[in-house]
MIFIVEX-851558 format. One record per residue (C-alpha): residue number from 1; x, y negated, z. Coordinates in steps of 0.02 Angstrom, whole numbers, always signed. Example, Ala and Ser with C-alpha at 12.3 -4.5 7.8 and 13.67 -1.06 7.14 Angstrom:
2
k 1	c1 +615	c2 +225	c3 +390
k 2	c1 +684	c2 +53	c3 +357
// end
This chain:
305
k 1	c1 +1172	c2 -125	c3 +681
k 2	c1 +1302	c2 -125	c3 +542
k 3	c1 +1390	c2 -284	c3 +488
k 4	c1 +1321	c2 -258	c3 +304
k 5	c1 +1137	c2 -238	c3 +376
k 6	c1 +1166	c2 -396	c3 +488
k 7	c1 +1234	c2 -489	c3 +336
k 8	c1 +1077	c2 -429	c3 +221
k 9	c1 +936	c2 -483	c3 +365
k 10	c1 +1040	c2 -644	c3 +378
k 11	c1 +1033	c2 -695	c3 +199
k 12	c1 +848	c2 -650	c3 +194
k 13	c1 +816	c2 -755	c3 +346
k 14	c1 +917	c2 -906	c3 +267
k 15	c1 +816	c2 -889	c3 +102
k 16	c1 +651	c2 -894	c3 +191
k 17	c1 +697	c2 -1040	c3 +292
k 18	c1 +745	c2 -1145	c3 +146
k 19	c1 +588	c2 -1099	c3 +61
k 20	c1 +476	c2 -1166	c3 +206
k 21	c1 +590	c2 -1326	c3 +203
k 22	c1 +571	c2 -1347	c3 +30
k 23	c1 +375	c2 -1336	c3 +38
k 24	c1 +351	c2 -1457	c3 +176
k 25	c1 +418	c2 -1592	c3 +48
k 26	c1 +255	c2 -1552	c3 -56
k 27	c1 +94	c2 -1658	c3 -39
k 28	c1 -40	c2 -1568	c3 +57
k 29	c1 -145	c2 -1495	c3 -85
k 30	c1 +17	c2 -1431	c3 -174
k 31	c1 +88	c2 -1350	c3 -25
k 32	c1 -80	c2 -1263	c3 -1
k 33	c1 -70	c2 -1201	c3 -180
k 34	c1 +108	c2 -1150	c3 -166
k 35	c1 +79	c2 -1031	c3 -30
k 36	c1 +22	c2 -847	c3 -52
k 37	c1 -159	c2 -794	c3 -49
k 38	c1 -206	c2 -637	c3 +41
k 39	c1 -353	c2 -601	c3 -78
k 40	c1 -269	c2 -665	c3 -239
k 41	c1 -284	c2 -543	c3 -377
k 42	c1 -124	c2 -465	c3 -431
k 43	c1 -81	c2 -328	c3 -568
k 44	c1 -21	c2 -163	c3 -487
k 45	c1 +125	c2 -132	c3 -602
k 46	c1 +58	c2 -83	c3 -766
k 47	c1 -75	c2 +23	c3 -708
k 48	c1 -209	c2 -92	c3 -770
k 49	c1 -267	c2 -103	c3 -597
k 50	c1 -298	c2 -288	c3 -518
k 51	c1 -295	c2 -281	c3 -326
k 52	c1 -293	c2 -401	c3 -180
k 53	c1 -126	c2 -447	c3 -88
k 54	c1 -190	c2 -353	c3 +64
k 55	c1 -242	c2 -166	c3 +52
k 56	c1 -347	c2 -102	c3 +192
k 57	c1 -257	c2 +55	c3 +250
k 58	c1 -364	c2 +186	c3 +334
k 59	c1 -236	c2 +308	c3 +402
k 60	c1 -168	c2 +238	c3 +576
k 61	c1 -106	c2 +399	c3 +658
k 62	c1 -182	c2 +497	c3 +512
k 63	c1 -190	c2 +695	c3 +527
k 64	c1 -304	c2 +825	c3 +505
k 65	c1 -437	c2 +723	c3 +441
k 66	c1 -443	c2 +596	c3 +569
k 67	c1 -349	c2 +416	c3 +594
k 68	c1 -382	c2 +286	c3 +715
k 69	c1 -500	c2 +210	c3 +588
k 70	c1 -608	c2 +364	c3 +577
k 71	c1 -610	c2 +368	c3 +770
k 72	c1 -700	c2 +196	c3 +776
k 73	c1 -851	c2 +291	c3 +726
k 74	c1 -954	c2 +273	c3 +562
k 75	c1 -1052	c2 +116	c3 +616
k 76	c1 -881	c2 +29	c3 +657
k 77	c1 -786	c2 +90	c3 +522
k 78	c1 -895	c2 +46	c3 +394
k 79	c1 -917	c2 -127	c3 +457
k 80	c1 -726	c2 -155	c3 +449
k 81	c1 -727	c2 -92	c3 +264
k 82	c1 -875	c2 -198	c3 +223
k 83	c1 -819	c2 -357	c3 +313
k 84	c1 -645	c2 -326	c3 +231
k 85	c1 -721	c2 -325	c3 +55
k 86	c1 -823	c2 -479	c3 +108
k 87	c1 -670	c2 -573	c3 +142
k 88	c1 -595	c2 -528	c3 -11
k 89	c1 -507	c2 -357	c3 -12
k 90	c1 -535	c2 -248	c3 -150
k 91	c1 -405	c2 -120	c3 -119
k 92	c1 -432	c2 +8	c3 +4
k 93	c1 -307	c2 +151	c3 +47
k 94	c1 -378	c2 +328	c3 +83
k 95	c1 -316	c2 +503	c3 +89
k 96	c1 -379	c2 +674	c3 +119
k 97	c1 -263	c2 +680	c3 +269
k 98	c1 -359	c2 +529	c3 +348
k 99	c1 -534	c2 +587	c3 +321
k 100	c1 -584	c2 +419	c3 +268
k 101	c1 -679	c2 +469	c3 +95
k 102	c1 -850	c2 +490	c3 +184
k 103	c1 -854	c2 +314	c3 +265
k 104	c1 -833	c2 +220	c3 +97
k 105	c1 -994	c2 +254	c3 +6
k 106	c1 -1116	c2 +173	c3 +143
k 107	c1 -987	c2 +36	c3 +175
k 108	c1 -972	c2 -8	c3 +0
k 109	c1 -1172	c2 +18	c3 -52
k 110	c1 -1232	c2 -86	c3 -181
k 111	c1 -1081	c2 -147	c3 -227
k 112	c1 -1027	c2 -127	c3 -418
k 113	c1 -898	c2 +2	c3 -437
k 114	c1 -787	c2 -115	c3 -529
k 115	c1 -775	c2 -233	c3 -402
k 116	c1 -652	c2 -122	c3 -284
k 117	c1 -512	c2 -13	c3 -315
k 118	c1 -485	c2 +149	c3 -223
k 119	c1 -327	c2 +246	c3 -190
k 120	c1 -327	c2 +422	c3 -113
k 121	c1 -198	c2 +557	c3 -93
k 122	c1 -176	c2 +743	c3 -108
k 123	c1 -93	c2 +830	c3 +41
k 124	c1 -12	c2 +966	c3 -35
k 125	c1 +96	c2 +1009	c3 +107
k 126	c1 +84	c2 +1146	c3 +242
k 127	c1 -17	c2 +1098	c3 +412
k 128	c1 -99	c2 +927	c3 +418
k 129	c1 -264	c2 +986	c3 +364
k 130	c1 -381	c2 +1125	c3 +456
k 131	c1 -391	c2 +1242	c3 +307
k 132	c1 -230	c2 +1324	c3 +256
k 133	c1 -284	c2 +1350	c3 +67
k 134	c1 -210	c2 +1212	c3 -63
k 135	c1 -310	c2 +1217	c3 -226
k 136	c1 -249	c2 +1130	c3 -393
k 137	c1 -262	c2 +932	c3 -404
k 138	c1 -429	c2 +965	c3 -514
k 139	c1 -523	c2 +1046	c3 -391
k 140	c1 -465	c2 +929	c3 -242
k 141	c1 -503	c2 +780	c3 -355
k 142	c1 -673	c2 +849	c3 -399
k 143	c1 -709	c2 +864	c3 -208
k 144	c1 -647	c2 +681	c3 -186
k 145	c1 -775	c2 +615	c3 -316
k 146	c1 -908	c2 +696	c3 -225
k 147	c1 -853	c2 +619	c3 -61
k 148	c1 -837	c2 +454	c3 -122
k 149	c1 -978	c2 +469	c3 -217
k 150	c1 -902	c2 +393	c3 -378
k 151	c1 -863	c2 +446	c3 -559
k 152	c1 -673	c2 +406	c3 -544
k 153	c1 -522	c2 +372	c3 -431
k 154	c1 -417	c2 +231	c3 -478
k 155	c1 -257	c2 +299	c3 -415
k 156	c1 -229	c2 +478	c3 -352
k 157	c1 -62	c2 +502	c3 -260
k 158	c1 +39	c2 +661	c3 -212
k 159	c1 +46	c2 +631	c3 -20
k 160	c1 +214	c2 +619	c3 +81
k 161	c1 +348	c2 +678	c3 -48
k 162	c1 +518	c2 +698	c3 +39
k 163	c1 +613	c2 +807	c3 -91
k 164	c1 +729	c2 +730	c3 -222
k 165	c1 +656	c2 +882	c3 -331
k 166	c1 +474	c2 +843	c3 -297
k 167	c1 +443	c2 +817	c3 -486
k 168	c1 +508	c2 +996	c3 -522
k 169	c1 +414	c2 +1066	c3 -371
k 170	c1 +248	c2 +968	c3 -405
k 171	c1 +257	c2 +974	c3 -587
k 172	c1 +103	c2 +1080	c3 -605
k 173	c1 -4	c2 +948	c3 -510
k 174	c1 +82	c2 +810	c3 -601
k 175	c1 +29	c2 +885	c3 -761
k 176	c1 -162	c2 +922	c3 -704
k 177	c1 -174	c2 +739	c3 -627
k 178	c1 -117	c2 +674	c3 -806
k 179	c1 -247	c2 +783	c3 -888
k 180	c1 -379	c2 +711	c3 -766
k 181	c1 -335	c2 +539	c3 -812
k 182	c1 -358	c2 +563	c3 -1002
k 183	c1 -536	c2 +631	c3 -948
k 184	c1 -561	c2 +469	c3 -847
k 185	c1 -576	c2 +558	c3 -685
k 186	c1 -433	c2 +442	c3 -617
k 187	c1 -354	c2 +289	c3 -696
k 188	c1 -173	c2 +317	c3 -636
k 189	c1 -70	c2 +416	c3 -537
k 190	c1 +83	c2 +416	c3 -428
k 191	c1 +165	c2 +463	c3 -264
k 192	c1 +172	c2 +419	c3 -83
k 193	c1 +361	c2 +437	c3 -25
k 194	c1 +439	c2 +475	c3 +138
k 195	c1 +622	c2 +484	c3 +102
k 196	c1 +754	c2 +382	c3 -2
k 197	c1 +794	c2 +531	c3 -118
k 198	c1 +598	c2 +553	c3 -150
k 199	c1 +604	c2 +351	c3 -183
k 200	c1 +738	c2 +373	c3 -295
k 201	c1 +660	c2 +503	c3 -395
k 202	c1 +497	c2 +413	c3 -411
k 203	c1 +603	c2 +259	c3 -486
k 204	c1 +667	c2 +363	c3 -631
k 205	c1 +517	c2 +465	c3 -667
k 206	c1 +403	c2 +419	c3 -816
k 207	c1 +253	c2 +501	c3 -745
k 208	c1 +242	c2 +385	c3 -588
k 209	c1 +143	c2 +245	c3 -619
k 210	c1 +136	c2 +164	c3 -439
k 211	c1 +215	c2 +221	c3 -256
k 212	c1 +163	c2 +185	c3 -92
k 213	c1 +318	c2 +140	c3 -6
k 214	c1 +366	c2 +101	c3 +184
k 215	c1 +454	c2 -74	c3 +190
k 216	c1 +503	c2 -182	c3 +323
k 217	c1 +643	c2 -295	c3 +366
k 218	c1 +687	c2 -188	c3 +526
k 219	c1 +690	c2 -13	c3 +459
k 220	c1 +564	c2 +44	c3 +571
k 221	c1 +456	c2 +206	c3 +497
k 222	c1 +556	c2 +174	c3 +338
k 223	c1 +639	c2 +292	c3 +212
k 224	c1 +811	c2 +196	c3 +255
k 225	c1 +885	c2 +31	c3 +293
k 226	c1 +808	c2 -118	c3 +198
k 227	c1 +978	c2 -138	c3 +105
k 228	c1 +962	c2 +30	c3 +36
k 229	c1 +775	c2 +38	c3 +14
k 230	c1 +757	c2 -132	c3 -72
k 231	c1 +866	c2 -92	c3 -227
k 232	c1 +757	c2 +54	c3 -257
k 233	c1 +594	c2 -39	c3 -257
k 234	c1 +669	c2 -173	c3 -373
k 235	c1 +701	c2 -34	c3 -492
k 236	c1 +535	c2 +35	c3 -482
k 237	c1 +453	c2 -131	c3 -498
k 238	c1 +560	c2 -171	c3 -641
k 239	c1 +502	c2 -12	c3 -727
k 240	c1 +325	c2 -68	c3 -729
k 241	c1 +268	c2 +45	c3 -587
k 242	c1 +153	c2 -23	c3 -454
k 243	c1 +213	c2 -43	c3 -280
k 244	c1 +116	c2 -30	c3 -119
k 245	c1 +204	c2 -78	c3 +40
k 246	c1 +177	c2 +15	c3 +193
k 247	c1 +226	c2 +6	c3 +376
k 248	c1 +228	c2 -187	c3 +350
k 249	c1 +185	c2 -197	c3 +555
k 250	c1 +292	c2 -40	c3 +582
k 251	c1 +143	c2 +71	c3 +616
k 252	c1 +91	c2 -44	c3 +738
k 253	c1 +250	c2 -69	c3 +828
k 254	c1 +254	c2 -259	c3 +800
k 255	c1 +84	c2 -298	c3 +854
k 256	c1 +150	c2 -377	c3 +1012
k 257	c1 +274	c2 -492	c3 +909
k 258	c1 +220	c2 -646	c3 +838
k 259	c1 +392	c2 -673	c3 +769
k 260	c1 +410	c2 -499	c3 +689
k 261	c1 +238	c2 -496	c3 +619
k 262	c1 +286	c2 -655	c3 +532
k 263	c1 +459	c2 -599	c3 +478
k 264	c1 +411	c2 -434	c3 +402
k 265	c1 +262	c2 -518	c3 +291
k 266	c1 +387	c2 -642	c3 +231
k 267	c1 +507	c2 -521	c3 +192
k 268	c1 +381	c2 -418	c3 +94
k 269	c1 +310	c2 -551	c3 -20
k 270	c1 +487	c2 -630	c3 -46
k 271	c1 +559	c2 -469	c3 -111
k 272	c1 +465	c2 -504	c3 -268
k 273	c1 +440	c2 -318	c3 -307
k 274	c1 +301	c2 -274	c3 -181
k 275	c1 +132	c2 -301	c3 -263
k 276	c1 +17	c2 -280	c3 -111
k 277	c1 +25	c2 -248	c3 +72
k 278	c1 -70	c2 -105	c3 +148
k 279	c1 -90	c2 -123	c3 +334
k 280	c1 -206	c2 -2	c3 +434
k 281	c1 -305	c2 -150	c3 +522
k 282	c1 -428	c2 -73	c3 +657
k 283	c1 -519	c2 -222	c3 +677
k 284	c1 -586	c2 -372	c3 +573
k 285	c1 -488	c2 -484	c3 +703
k 286	c1 -321	c2 -396	c3 +652
k 287	c1 -359	c2 -412	c3 +460
k 288	c1 -388	c2 -616	c3 +505
k 289	c1 -238	c2 -620	c3 +580
k 290	c1 -133	c2 -531	c3 +439
k 291	c1 -219	c2 -651	c3 +303
k 292	c1 -171	c2 -805	c3 +402
k 293	c1 +6	c2 -750	c3 +417
k 294	c1 +5	c2 -725	c3 +241
k 295	c1 -73	c2 -892	c3 +198
k 296	c1 +95	c2 -964	c3 +296
k 297	c1 +213	c2 -897	c3 +172
k 298	c1 +282	c2 -1018	c3 +47
k 299	c1 +294	c2 -947	c3 -132
k 300	c1 +459	c2 -941	c3 -217
k 301	c1 +474	c2 -1111	c3 -314
k 302	c1 +452	c2 -1011	c3 -485
k 303	c1 +275	c2 -955	c3 -433
k 304	c1 +211	c2 -1103	c3 -364
k 305	c1 +160	c2 -1177	c3 -517
// end
Protein backbone atom coordinates (compact mmCIF):
# COMPACT_ATOMS: atom_id res chain seq x y z
CA UNK A 1 0.00 0.00 0.00
CA UNK A 2 1.40 3.41 -0.94
CA UNK A 3 2.22 6.04 1.67
CA UNK A 4 -0.37 8.35 0.15
CA UNK A 5 -3.10 5.75 0.45
CA UNK A 6 -2.11 4.78 4.01
CA UNK A 7 -2.29 8.43 5.03
CA UNK A 8 -5.69 8.80 3.32
CA UNK A 9 -7.13 5.83 5.25
CA UNK A 10 -5.47 6.95 8.50
CA UNK A 11 -7.07 10.39 8.27
CA UNK A 12 -10.46 8.80 7.54
CA UNK A 13 -10.15 6.46 10.54
CA UNK A 14 -9.15 9.31 12.87
CA UNK A 15 -12.11 11.34 11.67
CA UNK A 16 -14.49 8.46 12.37
CA UNK A 17 -13.02 7.89 15.84
CA UNK A 18 -13.43 11.53 16.75
CA UNK A 19 -17.05 11.50 15.68
CA UNK A 20 -17.79 8.39 17.73
CA UNK A 21 -16.16 9.85 20.86
CA UNK A 22 -18.07 13.09 20.44
CA UNK A 23 -21.37 11.25 20.13
CA UNK A 24 -20.85 9.38 23.40
CA UNK A 25 -21.08 12.70 25.26
CA UNK A 26 -24.66 13.27 24.12
CA UNK A 27 -27.75 12.27 26.16
CA UNK A 28 -29.26 8.93 25.07
CA UNK A 29 -32.19 10.33 23.08
CA UNK A 30 -30.04 12.96 21.37
CA UNK A 31 -27.37 10.35 20.65
CA UNK A 32 -29.90 8.13 18.87
CA UNK A 33 -31.10 11.09 16.79
CA UNK A 34 -27.50 11.86 15.92
CA UNK A 35 -26.98 8.50 14.23
CA UNK A 36 -27.82 7.61 10.64
CA UNK A 37 -31.19 6.05 9.94
CA UNK A 38 -30.99 3.28 7.29
CA UNK A 39 -34.52 3.97 6.12
CA UNK A 40 -34.72 7.76 6.15
CA UNK A 41 -35.63 9.37 2.84
CA UNK A 42 -32.88 11.42 1.25
CA UNK A 43 -32.75 13.29 -2.07
CA UNK A 44 -30.94 11.50 -4.88
CA UNK A 45 -29.10 14.56 -6.13
CA UNK A 46 -31.46 16.87 -8.01
CA UNK A 47 -33.37 14.06 -9.72
CA UNK A 48 -36.45 14.79 -7.61
CA UNK A 49 -36.34 11.23 -6.26
CA UNK A 50 -36.45 10.64 -2.49
CA UNK A 51 -34.80 7.35 -1.60
CA UNK A 52 -33.94 5.28 1.46
CA UNK A 53 -30.37 5.17 2.76
CA UNK A 54 -30.37 1.47 1.89
CA UNK A 55 -30.90 0.45 -1.72
CA UNK A 56 -31.56 -3.25 -2.26
CA UNK A 57 -29.27 -4.50 -5.01
CA UNK A 58 -30.50 -7.43 -7.08
CA UNK A 59 -27.42 -8.25 -9.16
CA UNK A 60 -25.00 -10.21 -6.99
CA UNK A 61 -22.94 -12.20 -9.53
CA UNK A 62 -25.33 -10.91 -12.19
CA UNK A 63 -24.89 -12.09 -15.79
CA UNK A 64 -27.03 -13.45 -18.63
CA UNK A 65 -30.27 -12.37 -16.86
CA UNK A 66 -29.43 -14.27 -13.69
CA UNK A 67 -28.04 -13.27 -10.31
CA UNK A 68 -27.71 -14.77 -6.86
CA UNK A 69 -31.02 -13.07 -6.05
CA UNK A 70 -32.92 -14.57 -9.00
CA UNK A 71 -31.32 -17.96 -8.26
CA UNK A 72 -33.07 -17.90 -4.88
CA UNK A 73 -36.26 -18.74 -6.78
CA UNK A 74 -39.41 -16.68 -7.22
CA UNK A 75 -40.93 -17.21 -3.78
CA UNK A 76 -37.75 -16.47 -1.82
CA UNK A 77 -36.72 -13.49 -3.98
CA UNK A 78 -40.18 -11.92 -3.84
CA UNK A 79 -40.18 -12.33 -0.04
CA UNK A 80 -36.78 -10.60 0.08
CA UNK A 81 -38.05 -7.63 -1.95
CA UNK A 82 -41.30 -7.38 0.03
CA UNK A 83 -39.55 -7.78 3.35
CA UNK A 84 -37.07 -5.06 2.44
CA UNK A 85 -39.93 -2.70 1.56
CA UNK A 86 -41.80 -3.48 4.78
CA UNK A 87 -38.65 -2.64 6.77
CA UNK A 88 -38.41 0.75 5.07
CA UNK A 89 -36.40 0.25 1.85
CA UNK A 90 -38.00 2.10 -1.05
CA UNK A 91 -35.14 1.90 -3.58
CA UNK A 92 -34.46 -1.20 -5.69
CA UNK A 93 -31.54 -1.51 -8.09
CA UNK A 94 -32.44 -3.72 -11.06
CA UNK A 95 -30.94 -4.39 -14.48
CA UNK A 96 -31.64 -6.26 -17.69
CA UNK A 97 -28.34 -8.05 -17.08
CA UNK A 98 -29.62 -9.45 -13.76
CA UNK A 99 -33.01 -10.67 -14.96
CA UNK A 100 -34.61 -9.19 -11.85
CA UNK A 101 -37.49 -7.24 -13.47
CA UNK A 102 -40.12 -10.04 -13.48
CA UNK A 103 -39.89 -10.49 -9.71
CA UNK A 104 -40.90 -6.93 -8.83
CA UNK A 105 -44.62 -6.90 -9.76
CA UNK A 106 -45.47 -9.87 -7.57
CA UNK A 107 -43.29 -8.72 -4.69
CA UNK A 108 -44.75 -5.20 -4.57
CA UNK A 109 -48.31 -6.06 -5.58
CA UNK A 110 -50.87 -3.75 -4.02
CA UNK A 111 -48.33 -1.08 -3.06
CA UNK A 112 -48.95 2.35 -4.64
CA UNK A 113 -46.37 3.00 -7.34
CA UNK A 114 -45.26 6.29 -5.85
CA UNK A 115 -44.11 4.56 -2.66
CA UNK A 116 -41.10 2.86 -4.24
CA UNK A 117 -38.31 3.85 -6.61
CA UNK A 118 -36.92 1.60 -9.35
CA UNK A 119 -33.50 1.87 -10.95
CA UNK A 120 -32.81 -0.20 -14.04
CA UNK A 121 -29.95 -0.41 -16.47
CA UNK A 122 -29.57 -0.93 -20.21
CA UNK A 123 -26.88 -3.43 -21.19
CA UNK A 124 -25.47 -2.08 -24.45
CA UNK A 125 -22.19 -4.04 -24.54
CA UNK A 126 -21.38 -7.29 -26.33
CA UNK A 127 -21.98 -10.55 -24.45
CA UNK A 128 -23.80 -10.55 -21.12
CA UNK A 129 -27.25 -11.24 -22.58
CA UNK A 130 -28.55 -14.37 -24.34
CA UNK A 131 -29.35 -12.47 -27.56
CA UNK A 132 -26.82 -10.61 -29.70
CA UNK A 133 -29.07 -7.73 -30.78
CA UNK A 134 -28.84 -4.41 -28.95
CA UNK A 135 -31.95 -2.39 -29.84
CA UNK A 136 -32.15 1.32 -29.15
CA UNK A 137 -33.11 2.55 -25.69
CA UNK A 138 -36.75 3.29 -26.59
CA UNK A 139 -37.32 -0.35 -27.58
CA UNK A 140 -35.58 -1.60 -24.47
CA UNK A 141 -37.39 0.73 -22.05
CA UNK A 142 -40.74 -0.28 -23.58
CA UNK A 143 -39.88 -3.88 -22.69
CA UNK A 144 -38.77 -2.83 -19.21
CA UNK A 145 -42.17 -1.21 -18.60
CA UNK A 146 -43.97 -4.42 -19.57
CA UNK A 147 -41.72 -6.60 -17.42
CA UNK A 148 -42.11 -4.29 -14.42
CA UNK A 149 -45.83 -3.70 -15.08
CA UNK A 150 -45.43 0.02 -14.57
CA UNK A 151 -45.99 3.24 -16.50
CA UNK A 152 -42.52 4.59 -15.77
CA UNK A 153 -39.06 3.67 -14.51
CA UNK A 154 -37.70 6.16 -12.01
CA UNK A 155 -34.06 6.02 -13.11
CA UNK A 156 -32.56 4.35 -16.18
CA UNK A 157 -28.79 3.98 -16.46
CA UNK A 158 -26.44 3.05 -19.28
CA UNK A 159 -24.85 0.00 -17.70
CA UNK A 160 -21.10 -0.47 -17.20
CA UNK A 161 -19.55 2.46 -19.04
CA UNK A 162 -15.75 2.25 -19.09
CA UNK A 163 -14.52 4.58 -21.84
CA UNK A 164 -13.67 8.23 -21.25
CA UNK A 165 -15.50 8.82 -24.54
CA UNK A 166 -18.73 7.09 -23.56
CA UNK A 167 -20.77 10.33 -24.04
CA UNK A 168 -19.73 10.34 -27.69
CA UNK A 169 -20.08 6.60 -28.17
CA UNK A 170 -23.55 6.46 -26.59
CA UNK A 171 -24.84 9.86 -27.74
CA UNK A 172 -27.80 8.35 -29.61
CA UNK A 173 -28.97 6.38 -26.57
CA UNK A 174 -28.57 9.44 -24.37
CA UNK A 175 -30.74 11.46 -26.75
CA UNK A 176 -33.41 8.75 -26.78
CA UNK A 177 -33.45 8.54 -22.98
CA UNK A 178 -33.82 12.31 -22.76
CA UNK A 179 -36.84 12.02 -25.05
CA UNK A 180 -38.32 9.25 -22.90
CA UNK A 181 -37.90 11.45 -19.85
CA UNK A 182 -39.85 14.26 -21.54
CA UNK A 183 -42.61 11.75 -22.32
CA UNK A 184 -42.74 10.53 -18.73
CA UNK A 185 -41.60 6.98 -19.43
CA UNK A 186 -38.58 7.56 -17.18
CA UNK A 187 -38.01 10.19 -14.51
CA UNK A 188 -34.21 10.49 -14.66
CA UNK A 189 -31.19 9.06 -16.47
CA UNK A 190 -27.52 8.42 -15.85
CA UNK A 191 -24.75 5.83 -15.91
CA UNK A 192 -23.21 2.99 -13.98
CA UNK A 193 -19.45 3.52 -14.07
CA UNK A 194 -16.69 0.90 -14.16
CA UNK A 195 -13.53 2.94 -14.72
CA UNK A 196 -12.10 6.13 -13.30
CA UNK A 197 -12.05 7.69 -16.79
CA UNK A 198 -15.78 6.99 -17.24
CA UNK A 199 -16.47 8.36 -13.77
CA UNK A 200 -14.62 11.57 -14.55
CA UNK A 201 -16.61 11.95 -17.78
CA UNK A 202 -19.84 11.45 -15.80
CA UNK A 203 -18.81 14.22 -13.41
CA UNK A 204 -18.42 16.66 -16.30
CA UNK A 205 -21.35 15.79 -18.54
CA UNK A 206 -24.60 17.72 -17.91
CA UNK A 207 -26.77 14.86 -19.24
CA UNK A 208 -25.89 12.71 -16.23
CA UNK A 209 -28.39 13.04 -13.39
CA UNK A 210 -27.26 10.11 -11.27
CA UNK A 211 -24.29 7.75 -11.09
CA UNK A 212 -23.94 4.24 -9.73
CA UNK A 213 -20.37 4.01 -8.51
CA UNK A 214 -18.20 1.55 -6.59
CA UNK A 215 -16.87 2.79 -3.27
CA UNK A 216 -15.29 1.33 -0.13
CA UNK A 217 -12.18 2.26 1.90
CA UNK A 218 -10.15 -0.71 0.64
CA UNK A 219 -10.32 -0.17 -3.13
CA UNK A 220 -11.93 -3.60 -3.62
CA UNK A 221 -13.81 -4.00 -6.93
CA UNK A 222 -13.48 -0.25 -7.49
CA UNK A 223 -12.54 2.04 -10.39
CA UNK A 224 -9.37 3.04 -8.58
CA UNK A 225 -7.99 3.61 -5.08
CA UNK A 226 -10.22 5.63 -2.73
CA UNK A 227 -7.95 8.66 -2.79
CA UNK A 228 -8.54 8.96 -6.56
CA UNK A 229 -12.22 8.00 -6.60
CA UNK A 230 -13.45 10.12 -3.68
CA UNK A 231 -12.55 13.54 -5.19
CA UNK A 232 -14.48 12.63 -8.34
CA UNK A 233 -17.51 11.57 -6.28
CA UNK A 234 -17.39 14.87 -4.42
CA UNK A 235 -17.32 16.68 -7.77
CA UNK A 236 -20.30 14.64 -8.97
CA UNK A 237 -22.25 15.32 -5.80
CA UNK A 238 -21.40 19.03 -5.81
CA UNK A 239 -22.82 19.24 -9.35
CA UNK A 240 -26.19 18.07 -8.03
CA UNK A 241 -25.99 14.56 -9.45
CA UNK A 242 -27.21 11.57 -7.46
CA UNK A 243 -24.62 9.12 -6.13
CA UNK A 244 -25.56 5.49 -5.52
CA UNK A 245 -22.68 3.72 -3.78
CA UNK A 246 -22.04 0.11 -4.82
CA UNK A 247 -19.57 -2.55 -3.63
CA UNK A 248 -19.90 -1.29 -0.05
CA UNK A 249 -19.30 -4.87 1.13
CA UNK A 250 -16.75 -5.42 -1.65
CA UNK A 251 -19.10 -7.68 -3.65
CA UNK A 252 -19.30 -9.95 -0.60
CA UNK A 253 -15.57 -9.96 0.17
CA UNK A 254 -16.16 -8.34 3.58
CA UNK A 255 -18.90 -10.75 4.66
CA UNK A 256 -16.61 -12.56 7.09
CA UNK A 257 -15.09 -9.42 8.60
CA UNK A 258 -17.11 -7.46 11.16
CA UNK A 259 -14.41 -4.80 11.22
CA UNK A 260 -14.36 -4.26 7.46
CA UNK A 261 -18.15 -4.16 7.17
CA UNK A 262 -18.38 -1.53 9.89
CA UNK A 263 -15.49 0.49 8.48
CA UNK A 264 -16.87 0.42 4.94
CA UNK A 265 -20.36 1.53 5.97
CA UNK A 266 -18.93 4.35 8.09
CA UNK A 267 -16.58 5.40 5.32
CA UNK A 268 -19.34 5.71 2.72
CA UNK A 269 -21.73 7.57 5.02
CA UNK A 270 -19.13 10.04 6.27
CA UNK A 271 -17.90 11.00 2.81
CA UNK A 272 -20.90 13.30 2.50
CA UNK A 273 -21.22 12.60 -1.21
CA UNK A 274 -22.87 9.16 -1.29
CA UNK A 275 -26.66 9.42 -1.12
CA UNK A 276 -27.59 5.75 -0.73
CA UNK A 277 -25.80 2.44 -0.16
CA UNK A 278 -26.66 -0.24 -2.72
CA UNK A 279 -25.94 -3.70 -1.32
CA UNK A 280 -26.93 -6.99 -2.93
CA UNK A 281 -28.32 -8.61 0.21
CA UNK A 282 -29.32 -12.22 -0.38
CA UNK A 283 -31.45 -12.56 2.76
CA UNK A 284 -33.40 -10.39 5.16
CA UNK A 285 -30.83 -11.30 7.81
CA UNK A 286 -28.12 -9.63 5.70
CA UNK A 287 -30.36 -6.60 5.23
CA UNK A 288 -31.00 -6.37 8.97
CA UNK A 289 -27.26 -6.64 9.62
CA UNK A 290 -26.58 -3.76 7.20
CA UNK A 291 -29.30 -1.64 8.80
CA UNK A 292 -27.85 -2.26 12.27
CA UNK A 293 -24.39 -1.17 11.12
CA UNK A 294 -25.79 2.03 9.62
CA UNK A 295 -27.58 2.81 12.90
CA UNK A 296 -24.24 2.64 14.73
CA UNK A 297 -22.69 5.38 12.58
CA UNK A 298 -22.80 8.87 14.14
CA UNK A 299 -23.73 11.74 11.89
CA UNK A 300 -21.25 14.55 11.44
CA UNK A 301 -22.04 17.34 13.92
CA UNK A 302 -23.46 19.61 11.23
CA UNK A 303 -26.09 16.97 10.34
CA UNK A 304 -27.03 15.99 13.90
CA UNK A 305 -29.63 18.68 14.51
